[in-house]
Every structure is written in structure tokens, then in C-alpha cells.
PQR file with spaces between the fields and no chain letter, atoms N, CA, C, O and H, PARSE charges and radii, in Angstrom:
ATOM       1  N    MET     1       0.816   -1.187    0.000 -0.4000 1.5000
ATOM       2  CA   MET     1      -0.001    0.000    0.000 -0.0000 2.0000
ATOM       3  C    MET     1       0.861    1.259   -0.005  0.5500 1.7000
ATOM       4  O    MET     1       0.386    2.334    0.363 -0.5500 1.4000
ATOM       5  N    LEU     2       2.072    1.141   -0.402 -0.4000 1.5000
ATOM       6  CA   LEU     2       2.972    2.270   -0.469 -0.0000 2.0000
ATOM       7  C    LEU     2       2.435    3.302   -1.452  0.5500 1.7000
ATOM       8  O    LEU     2       2.107    2.971   -2.591 -0.5500 1.4000
ATOM       9  H    LEU     2       2.457    0.268   -0.701  0.4000 1.0000
ATOM      10  N    GLY     3       2.347    4.548   -1.011 -0.4000 1.5000
ATOM      11  CA   GLY     3       1.887    5.610   -1.880 -0.0000 2.0000
ATOM      12  C    GLY     3       0.381    5.750   -1.963  0.5500 1.7000
ATOM      13  O    GLY     3      -0.112    6.527   -2.781 -0.5500 1.4000
ATOM      14  H    GLY     3       2.614    4.817   -0.085  0.4000 1.0000
ATOM      15  N    LEU     4      -0.363    5.028   -1.149 -0.4000 1.5000
ATOM      16  CA   LEU     4      -1.820    5.108   -1.152 -0.0000 2.0000
ATOM      17  C    LEU     4      -2.255    5.967    0.035  0.5500 1.7000
ATOM      18  O    LEU     4      -1.809    5.762    1.164 -0.5500 1.4000
ATOM      19  H    LEU     4       0.038    4.397   -0.485  0.4000 1.0000
ATOM      20  N    LYS     5      -3.142    6.942   -0.245 -0.4000 1.5000
ATOM      21  CA   LYS     5      -3.561    7.867    0.806 -0.0000 2.0000
ATOM      22  C    LYS     5      -5.077    8.018    0.796  0.5500 1.7000
ATOM      23  O    LYS     5      -5.681    8.195   -0.262 -0.5500 1.4000
ATOM      24  H    LYS     5      -3.504    7.109   -1.163  0.4000 1.0000
ATOM      25  N    VAL     6      -5.691    7.949    1.977 -0.4000 1.5000
ATOM      26  CA   VAL     6      -7.129    8.160    2.132 -0.0000 2.0000
ATOM      27  C    VAL     6      -7.355    9.650    2.383  0.5500 1.7000
ATOM      28  O    VAL     6      -6.756   10.230    3.289 -0.5500 1.4000
ATOM      29  H    VAL     6      -5.201    7.806    2.837  0.4000 1.0000
ATOM      30  N    THR     7      -8.234   10.274    1.567 -0.4000 1.5000
ATOM      31  CA   THR     7      -8.513   11.697    1.708 -0.0000 2.0000
ATOM      32  C    THR     7     -10.017   11.942    1.678  0.5500 1.7000
ATOM      33  O    THR     7     -10.799   11.028    1.419 -0.5500 1.4000
ATOM      34  H    THR     7      -8.720    9.803    0.831  0.4000 1.0000
ATOM      35  N    HIS     8     -10.410   13.169    1.943 -0.4000 1.5000
ATOM      36  CA   HIS     8     -11.810   13.606    1.859 -0.0000 2.0000
ATOM      37  C    HIS     8     -12.758   12.682    2.624  0.5500 1.7000
ATOM      38  O    HIS     8     -13.818   12.319    2.116 -0.5500 1.4000
ATOM      39  H    HIS     8      -9.774   13.912    2.154  0.4000 1.0000
ATOM      40  N    VAL     9     -12.378   12.304    3.837 -0.4000 1.5000
ATOM      41  CA   VAL     9     -13.219   11.435    4.659 -0.0000 2.0000
ATOM      42  C    VAL     9     -14.418   12.235    5.165  0.5500 1.7000
ATOM      43  O    VAL     9     -14.270   13.336    5.695 -0.5500 1.4000
ATOM      44  H    VAL     9     -11.516   12.599    4.250  0.4000 1.0000
ATOM      45  N    LYS    10     -15.610   11.656    4.989 -0.4000 1.5000
ATOM      46  CA   LYS    10     -16.834   12.304    5.457 -0.0000 2.0000
ATOM      47  C    LYS    10     -17.744   11.270    6.108  0.5500 1.7000
ATOM      48  O    LYS    10     -17.726   10.090    5.759 -0.5500 1.4000
ATOM      49  H    LYS    10     -15.729   10.762    4.557  0.4000 1.0000
ATOM      50  N    CYS    11     -18.531   11.741    7.055 -0.4000 1.5000
ATOM      51  CA   CYS    11     -19.561   10.927    7.696 -0.0000 2.0000
ATOM      52  C    CYS    11     -20.854   11.714    7.612  0.5500 1.7000
ATOM      53  O    CYS    11     -20.938   12.847    8.084 -0.5500 1.4000
ATOM      54  H    CYS    11     -18.545   12.700    7.339  0.4000 1.0000
ATOM      55  N    GLU    12     -21.871   11.097    7.001 -0.4000 1.5000
ATOM      56  CA   GLU    12     -23.139   11.781    6.755 -0.0000 2.0000
ATOM      57  C    GLU    12     -22.892   13.112    6.031  0.5500 1.7000
ATOM      58  O    GLU    12     -23.488   14.137    6.362 -0.5500 1.4000
ATOM      59  H    GLU    12     -21.803   10.176    6.618  0.4000 1.0000
ATOM      60  N    TYR    13     -22.009   13.069    5.049 -0.4000 1.5000
ATOM      61  CA   TYR    13     -21.695   14.200    4.169 -0.0000 2.0000
ATOM      62  C    TYR    13     -20.992   15.355    4.868  0.5500 1.7000
ATOM      63  O    TYR    13     -20.919   16.453    4.317 -0.5500 1.4000
ATOM      64  H    TYR    13     -21.524   12.237    4.780  0.4000 1.0000
ATOM      65  N    ARG    14     -20.473   15.127    6.070 -0.4000 1.5000
ATOM      66  CA   ARG    14     -19.782   16.179    6.828 -0.0000 2.0000
ATOM      67  C    ARG    14     -18.369   15.742    7.159  0.5500 1.7000
ATOM      68  O    ARG    14     -18.111   14.561    7.390 -0.5500 1.4000
ATOM      69  H    ARG    14     -20.532   14.235    6.517  0.4000 1.0000
ATOM      70  N    THR    15     -17.460   16.693    7.181 -0.4000 1.5000
ATOM      71  CA   THR    15     -16.068   16.376    7.513 -0.0000 2.0000
ATOM      72  C    THR    15     -15.881   16.252    9.020  0.5500 1.7000
ATOM      73  O    THR    15     -14.952   15.581    9.470 -0.5500 1.4000
ATOM      74  H    THR    15     -17.669   17.653    6.993  0.4000 1.0000
ATOM      75  N    GLU    16     -16.745   16.886    9.807 -0.4000 1.5000
ATOM      76  CA   GLU    16     -16.686   16.777   11.270 -0.0000 2.0000
ATOM      77  C    GLU    16     -18.107   16.542   11.787  0.5500 1.7000
ATOM      78  O    GLU    16     -18.948   17.439   11.737 -0.5500 1.4000
ATOM      79  H    GLU    16     -17.500   17.432    9.441  0.4000 1.0000
ATOM      80  N    LEU    17     -18.357   15.370   12.268 -0.4000 1.5000
ATOM      81  CA   LEU    17     -19.680   15.019   12.788 -0.0000 2.0000
ATOM      82  C    LEU    17     -19.551   14.732   14.266  0.5500 1.7000
ATOM      83  O    LEU    17     -18.880   13.778   14.658 -0.5500 1.4000
ATOM      84  H    LEU    17     -17.673   14.641   12.308  0.4000 1.0000
ATOM      85  N    LEU    18     -20.187   15.547   15.092 -0.4000 1.5000
ATOM      86  CA   LEU    18     -20.079   15.380   16.544 -0.0000 2.0000
ATOM      87  C    LEU    18     -21.081   14.398   17.091  0.5500 1.7000
ATOM      88  O    LEU    18     -20.896   13.879   18.192 -0.5500 1.4000
ATOM      89  H    LEU    18     -20.732   16.322   14.773  0.4000 1.0000
ATOM      90  N    GLY    19     -22.124   14.130   16.361 -0.4000 1.5000
ATOM      91  CA   GLY    19     -23.129   13.172   16.810 -0.0000 2.0000
ATOM      92  C    GLY    19     -24.191   13.012   15.742  0.5500 1.7000
ATOM      93  O    GLY    19     -24.373   13.887   14.896 -0.5500 1.4000
ATOM      94  H    GLY    19     -22.275   14.551   15.467  0.4000 1.0000
ATOM      95  N    THR    20     -24.891   11.891   15.786 -0.4000 1.5000
ATOM      96  CA   THR    20     -25.948   11.642   14.820 -0.0000 2.0000
ATOM      97  C    THR    20     -26.930   10.632   15.398  0.5500 1.7000
ATOM      98  O    THR    20     -26.570    9.818   16.248 -0.5500 1.4000
ATOM      99  H    THR    20     -24.744   11.180   16.474  0.4000 1.0000
ATOM     100  N    ASP    21     -28.162   10.692   14.934 -0.4000 1.5000
ATOM     101  CA   ASP    21     -29.152    9.698   15.340 -0.0000 2.0000
ATOM     102  C    ASP    21     -29.306    8.621   14.268  0.5500 1.7000
ATOM     103  O    ASP    21     -30.171    7.752   14.374 -0.5500 1.4000
ATOM     104  H    ASP    21     -28.454   11.354   14.244  0.4000 1.0000
ATOM     105  N    VAL    22     -28.466    8.684   13.240 -0.4000 1.5000
ATOM     106  CA   VAL    22     -28.497    7.705   12.157 -0.0000 2.0000
ATOM     107  C    VAL    22     -27.859    6.413   12.668  0.5500 1.7000
ATOM     108  O    VAL    22     -26.723    6.432   13.142 -0.5500 1.4000
ATOM     109  H    VAL    22     -27.763    9.391   13.154  0.4000 1.0000
ATOM     110  N    THR    23     -28.578    5.292   12.577 -0.4000 1.5000
ATOM     111  CA   THR    23     -28.063    4.027   13.099 -0.0000 2.0000
ATOM     112  C    THR    23     -26.991    3.406   12.211  0.5500 1.7000
ATOM     113  O    THR    23     -26.123    2.679   12.696 -0.5500 1.4000
ATOM     114  H    THR    23     -29.501    5.276   12.192  0.4000 1.0000
ATOM     115  N    LYS    24     -27.048    3.691   10.908 -0.4000 1.5000
ATOM     116  CA   LYS    24     -26.017    3.220    9.970 -0.0000 2.0000
ATOM     117  C    LYS    24     -25.484    4.418    9.199  0.5500 1.7000
ATOM     118  O    LYS    24     -25.890    4.660    8.063 -0.5500 1.4000
ATOM     119  H    LYS    24     -27.753    4.281   10.513  0.4000 1.0000
ATOM     120  N    PRO    25     -24.570    5.171    9.818 -0.5600 1.5000
ATOM     121  CA   PRO    25     -24.083    6.390    9.173  0.2800 2.0000
ATOM     122  C    PRO    25     -23.325    6.091    7.874  0.5500 1.7000
ATOM     123  O    PRO    25     -22.599    5.102    7.773 -0.5500 1.4000
ATOM     124  N    ARG    26     -23.510    6.962    6.895 -0.4000 1.5000
ATOM     125  CA   ARG    26     -22.811    6.848    5.618 -0.0000 2.0000
ATOM     126  C    ARG    26     -21.436    7.471    5.759  0.5500 1.7000
ATOM     127  O    ARG    26     -21.303    8.638    6.128 -0.5500 1.4000
ATOM     128  H    ARG    26     -24.100    7.766    6.977  0.4000 1.0000
ATOM     129  N    ILE    27     -20.422    6.684    5.463 -0.4000 1.5000
ATOM     130  CA   ILE    27     -19.043    7.135    5.524 -0.0000 2.0000
ATOM     131  C    ILE    27     -18.478    7.041    4.110  0.5500 1.7000
ATOM     132  O    ILE    27     -18.650    6.032    3.425 -0.5500 1.4000
ATOM     133  H    ILE    27     -20.530    5.736    5.163  0.4000 1.0000
ATOM     134  N    SER    28     -17.807    8.099    3.687 -0.4000 1.5000
ATOM     135  CA   SER    28     -17.222    8.086    2.350 -0.0000 2.0000
ATOM     136  C    SER    28     -15.796    8.600    2.391  0.5500 1.7000
ATOM     137  O    SER    28     -15.407    9.293    3.331 -0.5500 1.4000
ATOM     138  H    SER    28     -17.667    8.919    4.243  0.4000 1.0000
ATOM     139  N    TRP    29     -15.013    8.260    1.370 -0.4000 1.5000
ATOM     140  CA   TRP    29     -13.623    8.667    1.280 -0.0000 2.0000
ATOM     141  C    TRP    29     -13.172    8.607   -0.165  0.5500 1.7000
ATOM     142  O    TRP    29     -13.842    8.040   -1.028 -0.5500 1.4000
ATOM     143  H    TRP    29     -15.329    7.697    0.607  0.4000 1.0000
ATOM     144  N    ARG    30     -12.024    9.202   -0.402 -0.4000 1.5000
ATOM     145  CA   ARG    30     -11.372    9.108   -1.705 -0.0000 2.0000
ATOM     146  C    ARG    30      -9.986    8.542   -1.481  0.5500 1.7000
ATOM     147  O    ARG    30      -9.379    8.737   -0.429 -0.5500 1.4000
ATOM     148  H    ARG    30     -11.480    9.663    0.300  0.4000 1.0000
ATOM     149  N    LEU    31      -9.500    7.842   -2.482 -0.4000 1.5000
ATOM     150  CA   LEU    31      -8.144    7.309   -2.440 -0.0000 2.0000
ATOM     151  C    LEU    31      -7.283    8.059   -3.443  0.5500 1.7000
ATOM     152  O    LEU    31      -7.709    8.335   -4.564 -0.5500 1.4000
ATOM     153  H    LEU    31      -9.994    7.683   -3.337  0.4000 1.0000
ATOM     154  N    GLU    32      -6.081    8.380   -3.030 -0.4000 1.5000
ATOM     155  CA   GLU    32      -5.124    9.032   -3.915 -0.0000 2.0000
ATOM     156  C    GLU    32      -3.876    8.169   -3.987  0.5500 1.7000
ATOM     157  O    GLU    32      -3.404    7.647   -2.976 -0.5500 1.4000
ATOM     158  H    GLU    32      -5.735    8.156   -2.119  0.4000 1.0000
ATOM     159  N    SER    33      -3.349    8.027   -5.195 -0.4000 1.5000
ATOM     160  CA   SER    33      -2.132    7.263   -5.402 -0.0000 2.0000
ATOM     161  C    SER    33      -1.359    7.876   -6.553  0.5500 1.7000
ATOM     162  O    SER    33      -1.952    8.378   -7.508 -0.5500 1.4000
ATOM     163  H    SER    33      -3.732    8.451   -6.016  0.4000 1.0000
ATOM     164  N    HIS    34      -0.052    7.838   -6.470 -0.4000 1.5000
ATOM     165  CA   HIS    34       0.773    8.329   -7.573 -0.0000 2.0000
ATOM     166  C    HIS    34       0.871    7.290   -8.691  0.5500 1.7000
ATOM     167  O    HIS    34       1.377    7.590   -9.773 -0.5500 1.4000
ATOM     168  H    HIS    34       0.430    7.430   -5.695  0.4000 1.0000
ATOM     169  N    ARG    35       0.392    6.074   -8.437 -0.4000 1.5000
ATOM     170  CA   ARG    35       0.431    5.009   -9.430 -0.0000 2.0000
ATOM     171  C    ARG    35      -0.893    4.959  -10.192  0.5500 1.7000
ATOM     172  O    ARG    35      -1.958    4.923   -9.575 -0.5500 1.4000
ATOM     173  H    ARG    35      -0.018    5.830   -7.558  0.4000 1.0000
ATOM     174  N    ARG    36      -0.841    4.958  -11.474 -0.4000 1.5000
ATOM     175  CA   ARG    36      -2.038    4.880  -12.301 -0.0000 2.0000
ATOM     176  C    ARG    36      -2.693    3.507  -12.161  0.5500 1.7000
ATOM     177  O    ARG    36      -2.013    2.492  -12.015 -0.5500 1.4000
ATOM     178  H    ARG    36       0.024    4.987  -11.975  0.4000 1.0000
ATOM     179  N    GLY    37      -4.012    3.497  -12.209 -0.4000 1.5000
ATOM     180  CA   GLY    37      -4.746    2.240  -12.181 -0.0000 2.0000
ATOM     181  C    GLY    37      -4.887    1.611  -10.803  0.5500 1.7000
ATOM     182  O    GLY    37      -5.308    0.459  -10.698 -0.5500 1.4000
ATOM     183  H    GLY    37      -4.564    4.322  -12.328  0.4000 1.0000
ATOM     184  N    THR    38      -4.543    2.343   -9.738 -0.4000 1.5000
ATOM     185  CA   THR    38      -4.662    1.792   -8.390 -0.0000 2.0000
ATOM     186  C    THR    38      -6.135    1.730   -8.000  0.5500 1.7000
ATOM     187  O    THR    38      -6.855    2.722   -8.114 -0.5500 1.4000
ATOM     188  H    THR    38      -4.200    3.279   -9.823  0.4000 1.0000
ATOM     189  N    LEU    39      -6.579    0.564   -7.540 -0.4000 1.5000
ATOM     190  CA   LEU    39      -7.973    0.358   -7.159 -0.0000 2.0000
ATOM     191  C    LEU    39      -8.072   -0.209   -5.753  0.5500 1.7000
ATOM     192  O    LEU    39      -7.176   -0.911   -5.283 -0.5500 1.4000
ATOM     193  H    LEU    39      -5.993   -0.242   -7.447  0.4000 1.0000
ATOM     194  N    GLN    40      -9.156    0.100   -5.102 -0.4000 1.5000
ATOM     195  CA   GLN    40      -9.457   -0.456   -3.795 -0.0000 2.0000
ATOM     196  C    GLN    40     -10.094   -1.827   -3.983  0.5500 1.7000
ATOM     197  O    GLN    40     -10.938   -2.001   -4.862 -0.5500 1.4000
ATOM     198  H    GLN    40      -9.884    0.670   -5.484  0.4000 1.0000
ATOM     199  N    GLN    41      -9.704   -2.793   -3.173 -0.4000 1.5000
ATOM     200  CA   GLN    41     -10.308   -4.127   -3.213 -0.0000 2.0000
ATOM     201  C    GLN    41     -11.138   -4.406   -1.969  0.5500 1.7000
ATOM     202  O    GLN    41     -12.072   -5.208   -2.003 -0.5500 1.4000
ATOM     203  H    GLN    41      -9.019   -2.651   -2.458  0.4000 1.0000
ATOM     204  N    ALA    42     -10.794   -3.745   -0.878 -0.4000 1.5000
ATOM     205  CA   ALA    42     -11.498   -3.958    0.386 -0.0000 2.0000
ATOM     206  C    ALA    42     -11.270   -2.740    1.274  0.5500 1.7000
ATOM     207  O    ALA    42     -10.427   -1.889    0.990 -0.5500 1.4000
ATOM     208  H    ALA    42     -10.035   -3.094   -0.851  0.4000 1.0000
ATOM     209  N    TYR    43     -12.043   -2.678    2.357 -0.4000 1.5000
ATOM     210  CA   TYR    43     -11.823   -1.605    3.338 -0.0000 2.0000
ATOM     211  C    TYR    43     -12.132   -2.120    4.729  0.5500 1.7000
ATOM     212  O    TYR    43     -12.781   -3.150    4.910 -0.5500 1.4000
ATOM     213  H    TYR    43     -12.728   -3.368    2.588  0.4000 1.0000
ATOM     214  N    ARG    44     -11.646   -1.372    5.703 -0.4000 1.5000
ATOM     215  CA   ARG    44     -11.947   -1.640    7.112 -0.0000 2.0000
ATOM     216  C    ARG    44     -11.997   -0.288    7.807  0.5500 1.7000
ATOM     217  O    ARG    44     -11.048    0.492    7.738 -0.5500 1.4000
ATOM     218  H    ARG    44     -11.119   -0.535    5.557  0.4000 1.0000
ATOM     219  N    ILE    45     -13.107   -0.019    8.474 -0.4000 1.5000
ATOM     220  CA   ILE    45     -13.266    1.239    9.188 -0.0000 2.0000
ATOM     221  C    ILE    45     -13.308    0.941   10.674  0.5500 1.7000
ATOM     222  O    ILE    45     -14.088    0.106   11.132 -0.5500 1.4000
ATOM     223  H    ILE    45     -13.879   -0.653    8.530  0.4000 1.0000
ATOM     224  N    GLN    46     -12.459    1.635   11.424 -0.4000 1.5000
ATOM     225  CA   GLN    46     -12.430    1.495   12.870 -0.0000 2.0000
ATOM     226  C    GLN    46     -12.635    2.866   13.506  0.5500 1.7000
ATOM     227  O    GLN    46     -12.135    3.875   13.009 -0.5500 1.4000
ATOM     228  H    GLN    46     -11.826    2.313   11.052  0.4000 1.0000
ATOM     229  N    VAL    47     -13.365    2.887   14.597 -0.4000 1.5000
ATOM     230  CA   VAL    47     -13.567    4.113   15.367 -0.0000 2.0000
ATOM     231  C    VAL    47     -13.016    3.863   16.752  0.5500 1.7000
ATOM     232  O    VAL    47     -13.319    2.852   17.387 -0.5500 1.4000
ATOM     233  H    VAL    47     -13.770    2.067   15.001  0.4000 1.0000
ATOM     234  N    ALA    48     -12.191    4.811   17.219 -0.4000 1.5000
ATOM     235  CA   ALA    48     -11.582    4.686   18.544 -0.0000 2.0000
ATOM     236  C    ALA    48     -11.811    5.974   19.324  0.5500 1.7000
ATOM     237  O    ALA    48     -12.098    7.023   18.748 -0.5500 1.4000
ATOM     238  H    ALA    48     -11.944    5.632   16.704  0.4000 1.0000
ATOM     239  N    VAL    49     -11.682    5.875   20.635 -0.4000 1.5000
ATOM     240  CA   VAL    49     -11.830    7.051   21.486 -0.0000 2.0000
ATOM     241  C    VAL    49     -10.679    8.017   21.217  0.5500 1.7000
ATOM     242  O    VAL    49     -10.883    9.228   21.122 -0.5500 1.4000
ATOM     243  H    VAL    49     -11.449    5.022   21.102  0.4000 1.0000
ATOM     244  N    ARG    50      -9.476    7.475   21.096 -0.4000 1.5000
ATOM     245  CA   ARG    50      -8.289    8.282   20.825 -0.0000 2.0000
ATOM     246  C    ARG    50      -7.549    7.698   19.640  0.5500 1.7000
ATOM     247  O    ARG    50      -7.512    6.482   19.455 -0.5500 1.4000
ATOM     248  H    ARG    50      -9.311    6.492   21.173  0.4000 1.0000
ATOM     249  N    VAL    51      -6.972    8.554   18.854 -0.4000 1.5000
ATOM     250  CA   VAL    51      -6.123    8.110   17.752 -0.0000 2.0000
ATOM     251  C    VAL    51      -4.708    8.112   18.283  0.5500 1.7000
ATOM     252  O    VAL    51      -4.345    9.128   18.875 -0.5500 1.4000
ATOM     253  H    VAL    51      -7.003    9.542   19.004  0.4000 1.0000
ATOM     254  N    PRO    52      -3.886    7.132   18.153 -0.5600 1.5000
ATOM     255  CA   PRO    52      -4.038    5.932   17.347  0.2800 2.0000
ATOM     256  C    PRO    52      -4.379    4.699   18.184  0.5500 1.7000
ATOM     257  O    PRO    52      -3.797    3.639   17.953 -0.5500 1.4000
ATOM     258  N    ASP    53      -5.280    4.795   19.125 -0.4000 1.5000
ATOM     259  CA   ASP    53      -5.638    3.686   20.024 -0.0000 2.0000
ATOM     260  C    ASP    53      -6.622    2.734   19.351  0.5500 1.7000
ATOM     261  O    ASP    53      -7.777    2.633   19.766 -0.5500 1.4000
ATOM     262  H    ASP    53      -5.753    5.656   19.313  0.4000 1.0000
ATOM     263  N    PHE    54      -6.159    2.034   18.306 -0.4000 1.5000
ATOM     264  CA   PHE    54      -7.026    1.092   17.614 -0.0000 2.0000
ATOM     265  C    PHE    54      -6.875   -0.327   18.137  0.5500 1.7000
ATOM     266  O    PHE    54      -7.393   -1.268   17.535 -0.5500 1.4000
ATOM     267  H    PHE    54      -5.221    2.116   17.969  0.4000 1.0000
ATOM     268  N    ALA    55      -6.163   -0.494   19.261 -0.4000 1.5000
ATOM     269  CA   ALA    55      -6.034   -1.820   19.856 -0.0000 2.0000
ATOM     270  C    ALA    55      -7.393   -2.285   20.391  0.5500 1.7000
ATOM     271  O    ALA    55      -7.687   -3.481   20.405 -0.5500 1.4000
ATOM     272  H    ALA    55      -5.742    0.270   19.750  0.4000 1.0000
ATOM     273  N    SER    56      -8.207   -1.335   20.827 -0.4000 1.5000
ATOM     274  CA   SER    56      -9.542   -1.674   21.327 -0.0000 2.0000
ATOM     275  C    SER    56     -10.558   -0.664   20.772  0.5500 1.7000
ATOM     276  O    SER    56     -11.025    0.213   21.499 -0.5500 1.4000
ATOM     277  H    SER    56      -7.968   -0.364   20.816  0.4000 1.0000
ATOM     278  N    PRO    57     -10.894   -0.792   19.481 -0.5600 1.5000
ATOM     279  CA   PRO    57     -11.845    0.155   18.877  0.2800 2.0000
ATOM     280  C    PRO    57     -13.236    0.006   19.469  0.5500 1.7000
ATOM     281  O    PRO    57     -13.617   -1.076   19.917 -0.5500 1.4000
ATOM     282  N    ILE    58     -13.995    1.103   19.470 -0.4000 1.5000
ATOM     283  CA   ILE    58     -15.368    1.034   19.969 -0.0000 2.0000
ATOM     284  C    ILE    58     -16.327    0.607   18.857  0.5500 1.7000
ATOM     285  O    ILE    58     -17.473    0.246   19.126 -0.5500 1.4000
ATOM     286  H    ILE    58     -13.686    1.982   19.106  0.4000 1.0000
ATOM     287  N    TRP    59     -15.852    0.651   17.602 -0.4000 1.5000
ATOM     288  CA   TRP    59     -16.645    0.207   16.464 -0.0000 2.0000
ATOM     289  C    TRP    59     -15.707   -0.243   15.361  0.5500 1.7000
ATOM     290  O    TRP    59     -14.708    0.424   15.089 -0.5500 1.4000
ATOM     291  H    TRP    59     -14.921    0.944   17.384  0.4000 1.0000
ATOM     292  N    ASP    60     -16.013   -1.369   14.717 -0.4000 1.5000
ATOM     293  CA   ASP    60     -15.131   -1.933   13.704 -0.0000 2.0000
ATOM     294  C    ASP    60     -15.982   -2.672   12.671  0.5500 1.7000
ATOM     295  O    ASP    60     -16.746   -3.569   13.027 -0.5500 1.4000
ATOM     296  H    ASP    60     -16.824   -1.911   14.938  0.4000 1.0000
ATOM     297  N    THR    61     -15.856   -2.304   11.402 -0.4000 1.5000
ATOM     298  CA   THR    61     -16.622   -2.975   10.352 -0.0000 2.0000
ATOM     299  C    THR    61     -16.051   -4.340   10.030  0.5500 1.7000
ATOM     300  O    THR    61     -16.725   -5.166    9.415 -0.5500 1.4000
ATOM     301  H    THR    61     -15.235   -1.575   11.112  0.4000 1.0000
ATOM     302  N    GLY    62     -14.804   -4.590   10.444 -0.4000 1.5000
ATOM     303  CA   GLY    62     -14.112   -5.777    9.970 -0.0000 2.0000
ATOM     304  C    GLY    62     -13.726   -5.533    8.519  0.5500 1.7000
ATOM     305  O    GLY    62     -14.023   -4.470    7.973 -0.5500 1.4000
ATOM     306  H    GLY    62     -14.256   -3.919   10.944  0.4000 1.0000
ATOM     307  N    ILE    63     -13.088   -6.476    7.903 -0.4000 1.5000
ATOM     308  CA   ILE    63     -12.674   -6.319    6.507 -0.0000 2.0000
ATOM     309  C    ILE    63     -13.872   -6.575    5.602  0.5500 1.7000
ATOM     310  O    ILE    63     -14.514   -7.622    5.679 -0.5500 1.4000
ATOM     311  H    ILE    63     -12.847   -7.339    8.347  0.4000 1.0000
ATOM     312  N    VAL    64     -14.159   -5.604    4.748 -0.4000 1.5000
ATOM     313  CA   VAL    64     -15.286   -5.688    3.817 -0.0000 2.0000
ATOM     314  C    VAL    64     -14.717   -5.722    2.401  0.5500 1.7000
ATOM     315  O    VAL    64     -14.082   -4.763    1.963 -0.5500 1.4000
ATOM     316  H    VAL    64     -13.637   -4.753    4.685  0.4000 1.0000
ATOM     317  N    ASP    65     -14.940   -6.821    1.689 -0.4000 1.5000
ATOM     318  CA   ASP    65     -14.489   -6.916    0.302 -0.0000 2.0000
ATOM     319  C    ASP    65     -15.389   -6.065   -0.562  0.5500 1.7000
ATOM     320  O    ASP    65     -16.526   -6.440   -0.848 -0.5500 1.4000
ATOM     321  H    ASP    65     -15.455   -7.601    2.045  0.4000 1.0000
ATOM     322  N    SER    66     -14.881   -4.913   -0.981 -0.4000 1.5000
ATOM     323  CA   SER    66     -15.686   -3.983   -1.776 -0.0000 2.0000
ATOM     324  C    SER    66     -14.803   -2.927   -2.416  0.5500 1.7000
ATOM     325  O    SER    66     -13.848   -2.439   -1.811 -0.5500 1.4000
ATOM     326  H    SER    66     -13.958   -4.608   -0.749  0.4000 1.0000
ATOM     327  N    GLU    67     -15.138   -2.587   -3.643 -0.4000 1.5000
ATOM     328  CA   GLU    67     -14.464   -1.505   -4.348 -0.0000 2.0000
ATOM     329  C    GLU    67     -15.128   -0.165   -4.050  0.5500 1.7000
ATOM     330  O    GLU    67     -14.599    0.879   -4.434 -0.5500 1.4000
ATOM     331  H    GLU    67     -15.914   -2.983   -4.135  0.4000 1.0000
ATOM     332  N    GLU    68     -16.272   -0.172   -3.378 -0.4000 1.5000
ATOM     333  CA   GLU    68     -17.004    1.059   -3.082 -0.0000 2.0000
ATOM     334  C    GLU    68     -16.337    1.851   -1.982  0.5500 1.7000
ATOM     335  O    GLU    68     -15.745    1.287   -1.062 -0.5500 1.4000
ATOM     336  H    GLU    68     -16.702   -1.019   -3.066  0.4000 1.0000
ATOM     337  N    SER    69     -16.436    3.170   -2.085 -0.4000 1.5000
ATOM     338  CA   SER    69     -15.874    4.039   -1.045 -0.0000 2.0000
ATOM     339  C    SER    69     -16.982    4.854   -0.395  0.5500 1.7000
ATOM     340  O    SER    69     -16.793    6.021   -0.052 -0.5500 1.4000
ATOM     341  H    SER    69     -16.917    3.629   -2.832  0.4000 1.0000
ATOM     342  N    LEU    70     -18.132    4.227   -0.233 -0.4000 1.5000
ATOM     343  CA   LEU    70     -19.268    4.842    0.477 -0.0000 2.0000
ATOM     344  C    LEU    70     -19.947    3.773    1.300  0.5500 1.7000
ATOM     345  O    LEU    70     -20.930    4.053    1.985 -0.5500 1.4000
ATOM     346  H    LEU    70     -18.286    3.279   -0.512  0.4000 1.0000
């Protein structure tokens, strides 16, 4: 994954979401790479109280095989 960067992360179409009543919030992102033809094959989203404390996330999608970024 050298040279791959996640950018433009949003939750419910906002860059900073302090709270929501949506039970399945929509999360989206863009991938940037200096290599042409780079594609996403899967994703994993983790939410933690503190960054980078992902040893015990409070929410984890697990690995999802998907090319979608929403």
C-alpha cells in the first residue's frame, strides 16, 4: 500500500460530525495514489476514542471486500 492515501473522509456528508441519530451512518472517502490504475479491493473502518488507540476500537466494520468508497 505504499503511496496510497485516504482523503476527503466524510460521515453523513460532513467532515466533522459530533453526533448523529443515524443508526447506519454513511461514511465516504477518496483514495489518492501516484500510481495509475490503483484500485481499492477492500476496506476496514475502525472508530476509537483516541487516535491511534485502535487496539480496542469502539466500532469496527471488519474487513469488507468492496471496491465502493461509500
